[in-house]
C-alpha positions, 0 to 999 in steps of 0.5 A: 681263702679260708674267709671265703670258705667260711662265708660260703659254708658256715652254719650250713646243715642239710638232711641226708639224701636217703634216710633208709640207707646207712649213715657215714661222714667224712672230714674235709680238712683245710689247712690253716695257712696262706696257701691252704691244702686239703687233706686226702688219703689213699685207701689200702689196696687190700680193702674189700670196698673202694680199694686203692681209691682216694678219699677224705678221712671218714667212715660209717656212723657208730651207735657210740657217736653222738652225731655224724660230726662225731663220726667224721672226727672219730674216723679221722682220728682212727685213720690219720691220727688227727687229734681234737686239738688240731681241729681248729674250727668246724665250718659247716656241711656240704650237701650229703651224697649217696655212695655207689656202695649205698651209704649216705655220706655227710661231708663236714668242712673243718679248718685244721692245723697245718702242723698236725702230725698225721700218721696213716692207719696202714690197716685202712690206708696206704698214704696221706697227702695234701693238695693245694686248694688253688690247684683244685679251684683251677678248672683247667686241672679237672679232667673227665673220667668215664666209668660204667654205672648200671650199664651206662657210660657216665662221665665224672670229674677227676683230678690228677695230682702228684701220682694220685687220681682223685675221682668219684664222690671225693671229686664231686665233694671237692667240686661242690666246695670250690664252686660254692666258695670260689665260684670256680664254675666247674660244670659237672652236674652235681644234682644228677643222682647217677653221678653222685653215686659214682 
């Protein structure tokens, strides 16, 4: 599985969607085991934005960050305690997207040591959890979630796993990854801006 991810994504770089918007980055951590998992978080219910939602570790670019990859790594260290030595390989980027809160979000895919000791920063997170990649590849596990967006009813992908609901931008990034690396043929149209901003 890791080899297929490397073959599909290694070296990929993309421009941000809207350079006039603030920049942010997330780390899609894939564990280095025969049955790889993705590392996800549940945001604290007390946050002012995206409270209680499932997300990849990440956040806004800071002027002290050399680049957006540095942002993703710094935020992962601050949010889940992921240390530099546990990030075994930076594979590449997925296509940047724009969040409904008006941020450019650049996803970086990394191979992460499965034995990394992850600890949630409880000021930002309620929990950290891992989802088997095989579960996310299986299109039978993708459900539809309907939301209101700018007065329209929009259907977006969602996964339900172990009591967590993975939807919105996070689900779109997962769908992008599994379609590219594993030809999963999950058919939500990632090119529609109104969906990407959900």
